[in-house]
TORNU-983206 format. One record per residue (C-alpha): chain; z, y, x; residue number from 1. Coordinates in steps of 0.02 Angstrom, whole numbers, plus 50000, padded with zeros to 5 digits. Last residue first. Layout:
<recs>
- torlum | Z | Y | X | lummar
- A | Z | Y | X | NUM $
...
</recs>
This chain:
<recs>
- torlum | Z | Y | X | lummar
- A | 50413 | 50709 | 50542 | 288 $
- A | 50477 | 50533 | 50519 | 287 $
- A | 50656 | 50600 | 50520 | 286 $
- A | 50617 | 50709 | 50369 | 285 $
- A | 50547 | 50560 | 50276 | 284 $
- A | 50709 | 50467 | 50310 | 283 $
- A | 50813 | 50614 | 50250 | 282 $
- A | 50710 | 50623 | 50089 | 281 $
- A | 50737 | 50441 | 50044 | 280 $
- A | 50576 | 50338 | 50041 | 279 $
- A | 50530 | 50276 | 49868 | 278 $
- A | 50382 | 50392 | 49854 | 277 $
- A | 50316 | 50319 | 50016 | 276 $
- A | 50334 | 50141 | 49952 | 275 $
- A | 50246 | 50184 | 49789 | 274 $
- A | 50106 | 50267 | 49885 | 273 $
- A | 50073 | 50112 | 49990 | 272 $
- A | 49923 | 50048 | 49891 | 271 $
- A | 49860 | 50224 | 49856 | 270 $
- A | 49852 | 50264 | 50042 | 269 $
- A | 49731 | 50120 | 50068 | 268 $
- A | 49622 | 50184 | 49926 | 267 $
- A | 49626 | 50360 | 49998 | 266 $
- A | 49587 | 50301 | 50174 | 265 $
- A | 49450 | 50176 | 50131 | 264 $
- A | 49333 | 50236 | 49994 | 263 $
- A | 49371 | 50421 | 50005 | 262 $
- A | 49404 | 50456 | 50189 | 261 $
- A | 49300 | 50332 | 50289 | 260 $
- A | 49163 | 50284 | 50166 | 259 $
- A | 49143 | 50454 | 50085 | 258 $
- A | 49157 | 50546 | 50251 | 257 $
- A | 49031 | 50428 | 50335 | 256 $
- A | 48911 | 50443 | 50188 | 255 $
- A | 48914 | 50633 | 50188 | 254 $
- A | 48888 | 50637 | 50376 | 253 $
- A | 48745 | 50512 | 50367 | 252 $
- A | 48667 | 50617 | 50229 | 251 $
- A | 48680 | 50776 | 50335 | 250 $
- A | 48627 | 50704 | 50503 | 249 $
- A | 48475 | 50611 | 50436 | 248 $
- A | 48358 | 50708 | 50322 | 247 $
- A | 48432 | 50881 | 50334 | 246 $
- A | 48470 | 50887 | 50519 | 245 $
- A | 48329 | 50777 | 50584 | 244 $
- A | 48204 | 50843 | 50457 | 243 $
- A | 48247 | 51023 | 50502 | 242 $
- A | 48233 | 50986 | 50689 | 241 $
- A | 48061 | 50911 | 50660 | 240 $
- A | 48026 | 50726 | 50687 | 239 $
- A | 47912 | 50618 | 50794 | 238 $
- A | 47884 | 50748 | 50929 | 237 $
- A | 47968 | 50652 | 51069 | 236 $
- A | 48108 | 50780 | 51081 | 235 $
- A | 48138 | 50773 | 50893 | 234 $
- A | 48136 | 50583 | 50887 | 233 $
- A | 48256 | 50572 | 51034 | 232 $
- A | 48370 | 50696 | 50946 | 231 $
- A | 48373 | 50587 | 50791 | 230 $
- A | 48424 | 50439 | 50899 | 229 $
- A | 48565 | 50535 | 50982 | 228 $
- A | 48614 | 50601 | 50811 | 227 $
- A | 48625 | 50422 | 50750 | 226 $
- A | 48769 | 50386 | 50869 | 225 $
- A | 48860 | 50536 | 50795 | 224 $
- A | 48818 | 50518 | 50609 | 223 $
- A | 48834 | 50329 | 50601 | 222 $
- A | 48706 | 50252 | 50483 | 221 $
- A | 48723 | 50066 | 50442 | 220 $
- A | 48581 | 49955 | 50502 | 219 $
- A | 48678 | 49798 | 50456 | 218 $
- A | 48667 | 49729 | 50633 | 217 $
- A | 48719 | 49896 | 50707 | 216 $
- A | 48873 | 49917 | 50597 | 215 $
- A | 48916 | 49733 | 50622 | 214 $
- A | 48910 | 49757 | 50811 | 213 $
- A | 49026 | 49907 | 50787 | 212 $
- A | 49156 | 49800 | 50700 | 211 $
- A | 49149 | 49651 | 50819 | 210 $
- A | 49142 | 49754 | 50978 | 209 $
- A | 49290 | 49860 | 50927 | 208 $
- A | 49391 | 49707 | 50875 | 207 $
- A | 49352 | 49612 | 51036 | 206 $
- A | 49407 | 49760 | 51141 | 205 $
- A | 49565 | 49784 | 51040 | 204 $
- A | 49619 | 49603 | 51058 | 203 $
- A | 49777 | 49631 | 51162 | 202 $
- A | 49871 | 49713 | 51017 | 201 $
- A | 49755 | 49695 | 50867 | 200 $
- A | 49890 | 49747 | 50743 | 199 $
- A | 49879 | 49930 | 50794 | 198 $
- A | 49688 | 49918 | 50781 | 197 $
- A | 49680 | 49867 | 50597 | 196 $
- A | 49684 | 50043 | 50524 | 195 $
- A | 49570 | 50119 | 50656 | 194 $
- A | 49444 | 49978 | 50632 | 193 $
- A | 49454 | 49998 | 50442 | 192 $
- A | 49410 | 50182 | 50463 | 191 $
- A | 49262 | 50133 | 50573 | 190 $
- A | 49207 | 50003 | 50444 | 189 $
- A | 49217 | 50122 | 50296 | 188 $
- A | 49121 | 50260 | 50386 | 187 $
- A | 48983 | 50139 | 50439 | 186 $
- A | 48963 | 50068 | 50264 | 185 $
- A | 48965 | 50240 | 50183 | 184 $
- A | 48831 | 50297 | 50306 | 183 $
- A | 48715 | 50162 | 50240 | 182 $
- A | 48735 | 50240 | 50069 | 181 $
- A | 48699 | 50413 | 50140 | 180 $
- A | 48547 | 50349 | 50236 | 179 $
- A | 48483 | 50268 | 50076 | 178 $
- A | 48505 | 50431 | 49982 | 177 $
- A | 48411 | 50537 | 50108 | 176 $
- A | 48270 | 50414 | 50144 | 175 $
- A | 48273 | 50289 | 50286 | 174 $
- A | 48171 | 50305 | 50446 | 173 $
- A | 48305 | 50377 | 50559 | 172 $
- A | 48371 | 50214 | 50632 | 171 $
- A | 48196 | 50137 | 50643 | 170 $
- A | 48123 | 50286 | 50736 | 169 $
- A | 48270 | 50288 | 50856 | 168 $
- A | 48252 | 50102 | 50896 | 167 $
- A | 48065 | 50120 | 50923 | 166 $
- A | 48088 | 50277 | 51029 | 165 $
- A | 48218 | 50196 | 51142 | 164 $
- A | 48115 | 50036 | 51159 | 163 $
- A | 47956 | 50131 | 51202 | 162 $
- A | 48049 | 50233 | 51333 | 161 $
- A | 48121 | 50075 | 51409 | 160 $
- A | 47949 | 49996 | 51423 | 159 $
- A | 47866 | 50155 | 51488 | 158 $
- A | 47993 | 50191 | 51626 | 157 $
- A | 47934 | 50355 | 51706 | 156 $
- A | 47968 | 50458 | 51550 | 155 $
- A | 48133 | 50366 | 51522 | 154 $
- A | 48244 | 50500 | 51597 | 153 $
- A | 48177 | 50646 | 51497 | 152 $
- A | 48194 | 50568 | 51324 | 151 $
- A | 48356 | 50478 | 51364 | 150 $
- A | 48430 | 50636 | 51440 | 149 $
- A | 48374 | 50735 | 51287 | 148 $
- A | 48461 | 50610 | 51174 | 147 $
- A | 48615 | 50627 | 51282 | 146 $
- A | 48614 | 50813 | 51244 | 145 $
- A | 48595 | 50776 | 51058 | 144 $
- A | 48748 | 50661 | 51065 | 143 $
- A | 48850 | 50791 | 51159 | 142 $
- A | 48803 | 50930 | 51038 | 141 $
- A | 48837 | 50816 | 50888 | 140 $
- A | 49009 | 50767 | 50951 | 139 $
- A | 49048 | 50949 | 50993 | 138 $
- A | 49005 | 51005 | 50816 | 137 $
- A | 49098 | 50861 | 50733 | 136 $
- A | 49254 | 50877 | 50841 | 135 $
- A | 49273 | 51064 | 50819 | 134 $
- A | 49235 | 51065 | 50632 | 133 $
- A | 49346 | 50915 | 50595 | 132 $
- A | 49493 | 50981 | 50695 | 131 $
- A | 49488 | 51155 | 50620 | 130 $
- A | 49465 | 51088 | 50443 | 129 $
- A | 49613 | 50970 | 50471 | 128 $
- A | 49722 | 51112 | 50535 | 127 $
- A | 49675 | 51217 | 50382 | 126 $
- A | 49721 | 51072 | 50268 | 125 $
- A | 49889 | 51059 | 50357 | 124 $
- A | 49925 | 51244 | 50332 | 123 $
- A | 49868 | 51237 | 50150 | 122 $
- A | 49993 | 51098 | 50113 | 121 $
- A | 49961 | 50915 | 50069 | 120 $
- A | 50100 | 50837 | 50176 | 119 $
- A | 50083 | 50647 | 50181 | 118 $
- A | 49902 | 50647 | 50125 | 117 $
- A | 49863 | 50786 | 50249 | 116 $
- A | 49953 | 50692 | 50389 | 115 $
- A | 49844 | 50538 | 50348 | 114 $
- A | 49681 | 50637 | 50353 | 113 $
- A | 49682 | 50661 | 50542 | 112 $
- A | 49679 | 50475 | 50579 | 111 $
- A | 49568 | 50422 | 50432 | 110 $
- A | 49411 | 50528 | 50436 | 109 $
- A | 49462 | 50567 | 50615 | 108 $
- A | 49390 | 50403 | 50676 | 107 $
- A | 49222 | 50457 | 50606 | 106 $
- A | 49227 | 50618 | 50706 | 105 $
- A | 49257 | 50538 | 50875 | 104 $
- A | 49382 | 50621 | 50992 | 103 $
- A | 49407 | 50521 | 51152 | 102 $
- A | 49547 | 50395 | 51177 | 101 $
- A | 49450 | 50306 | 51316 | 100 $
- A | 49471 | 50141 | 51224 | 99 $
- A | 49387 | 50221 | 51073 | 98 $
- A | 49249 | 50318 | 51162 | 97 $
- A | 49198 | 50192 | 51295 | 96 $
- A | 49207 | 50046 | 51174 | 95 $
- A | 49106 | 50146 | 51047 | 94 $
- A | 48970 | 50180 | 51175 | 93 $
- A | 48955 | 49997 | 51221 | 92 $
- A | 48955 | 49926 | 51044 | 91 $
- A | 48772 | 49966 | 51012 | 90 $
- A | 48725 | 49848 | 51154 | 89 $
- A | 48778 | 49701 | 51046 | 88 $
- A | 48633 | 49747 | 50934 | 87 $
- A | 48514 | 49677 | 51066 | 86 $
- A | 48579 | 49500 | 51043 | 85 $
- A | 48567 | 49466 | 50856 | 84 $
- A | 48419 | 49585 | 50847 | 83 $
- A | 48319 | 49467 | 50961 | 82 $
- A | 48335 | 49315 | 50847 | 81 $
- A | 48164 | 49337 | 50764 | 80 $
- A | 48080 | 49345 | 50936 | 79 $
- A | 48003 | 49485 | 51039 | 78 $
- A | 48069 | 49422 | 51205 | 77 $
- A | 48226 | 49504 | 51278 | 76 $
- A | 48241 | 49614 | 51431 | 75 $
- A | 48169 | 49773 | 51355 | 74 $
- A | 48275 | 49750 | 51198 | 73 $
- A | 48435 | 49735 | 51301 | 72 $
- A | 48397 | 49901 | 51386 | 71 $
- A | 48363 | 49984 | 51218 | 70 $
- A | 48530 | 49927 | 51148 | 69 $
- A | 48619 | 49989 | 51303 | 68 $
- A | 48533 | 50159 | 51294 | 67 $
- A | 48572 | 50181 | 51109 | 66 $
- A | 48755 | 50135 | 51130 | 65 $
- A | 48762 | 50239 | 51289 | 64 $
- A | 48738 | 50390 | 51177 | 63 $
- A | 48917 | 50368 | 51117 | 62 $
- A | 48976 | 50430 | 51286 | 61 $
- A | 48890 | 50599 | 51269 | 60 $
- A | 48962 | 50631 | 51097 | 59 $
- A | 49133 | 50571 | 51156 | 58 $
- A | 49128 | 50690 | 51304 | 57 $
- A | 49088 | 50835 | 51188 | 56 $
- A | 49229 | 50786 | 51070 | 55 $
- A | 49355 | 50774 | 51212 | 54 $
- A | 49300 | 50944 | 51278 | 53 $
- A | 49311 | 51023 | 51106 | 52 $
- A | 49479 | 50944 | 51063 | 51 $
- A | 49555 | 50999 | 51229 | 50 $
- A | 49488 | 51176 | 51209 | 49 $
- A | 49553 | 51187 | 51030 | 48 $
- A | 49729 | 51145 | 51086 | 47 $
- A | 49805 | 50988 | 51007 | 46 $
- A | 49909 | 51010 | 50850 | 45 $
- A | 49797 | 50914 | 50730 | 44 $
- A | 49783 | 50773 | 50857 | 43 $
- A | 49972 | 50750 | 50864 | 42 $
- A | 49984 | 50746 | 50675 | 41 $
- A | 49845 | 50616 | 50673 | 40 $
- A | 49937 | 50503 | 50795 | 39 $
- A | 50094 | 50520 | 50691 | 38 $
- A | 49999 | 50481 | 50532 | 37 $
- A | 49917 | 50329 | 50613 | 36 $
- A | 50085 | 50254 | 50658 | 35 $
- A | 50158 | 50300 | 50489 | 34 $
- A | 50014 | 50220 | 50396 | 33 $
- A | 50029 | 50062 | 50498 | 32 $
- A | 50217 | 50058 | 50464 | 31 $
- A | 50184 | 50071 | 50277 | 30 $
- A | 50052 | 49934 | 50285 | 29 $
- A | 50157 | 49809 | 50383 | 28 $
- A | 50141 | 49779 | 50570 | 27 $
- A | 50108 | 49596 | 50604 | 26 $
- A | 50250 | 49491 | 50677 | 25 $
- A | 50228 | 49449 | 50862 | 24 $
- A | 50367 | 49566 | 50919 | 23 $
- A | 50481 | 49490 | 50787 | 22 $
- A | 50464 | 49316 | 50864 | 21 $
- A | 50495 | 49382 | 51039 | 20 $
- A | 50650 | 49474 | 50980 | 19 $
- A | 50712 | 49318 | 50890 | 18 $
- A | 50683 | 49219 | 51051 | 17 $
- A | 50789 | 49341 | 51151 | 16 $
- A | 50926 | 49331 | 51020 | 15 $
- A | 50938 | 49141 | 51022 | 14 $
- A | 50886 | 49059 | 50857 | 13 $
- A | 51020 | 48960 | 50765 | 12 $
- A | 51092 | 49112 | 50675 | 11 $
- A | 50916 | 49158 | 50615 | 10 $
- A | 50900 | 48988 | 50531 | 9 $
- A | 51056 | 49008 | 50426 | 8 $
- A | 51017 | 49191 | 50387 | 7 $
- A | 50846 | 49143 | 50317 | 6 $
- A | 50924 | 49007 | 50210 | 5 $
- A | 51053 | 49130 | 50142 | 4 $
- A | 50918 | 49260 | 50106 | 3 $
- A | 50813 | 49131 | 50013 | 2 $
- A | 50964 | 49079 | 49908 | 1 $
</recs>
């Protein structure tokens, strides 16, 4: 009965209007997974040099989140509502990285993992390990380099320097376990951002700002952006290299992986597993 009714109304709608209507329909979960899987498969096969340069650029670009947040702080009065405004600056680096299609490690906790879930073979796991190691290392190098730029470039601007150090000190002040838990929140939200983005269409900018603003407002720990802040603390003498790596970078990394891969990607994959299992073998072959 429902199919007959649907057919009756479809016959009355001109073809060009049906196409417009379908183009506005949201992408379903299985199609979302396939879209992200294809993107991840492409990333897994990119040359190491391209991944490394993209990862380094992303690490540098994400540092603008810290700079933008500090600039807003210097121009706002010290009032209870100030964090509601200054945390918008945190979104700047993520907008540059995500819309610029640069390699960010926390995005790869879902994008590059989807091909592994679809084809869990040693070769694919090896490709994932290669991608993760290259992107993570270059992200952290770029973020640490931008931290040095912030440290050196704000020497002659006392107010901006104070804001950068204060923000960095706050971001790295949590204990190991609390940083890891806060990292779970950041990892989950970035993975959710990647998952929702295909349905955002012309609202990608708003979506990126909204999600990353929430990360900043909730004081969640992002391993790459936080490395810029940890580097600032090291260069300013407020933290040792060992404390920065072991007390912030490592727990934030663990939390981001747990939040992005385990608590979001695997659970999301589980909900569409029955559909994937039901795919005919020829269809799955065509998808690859």
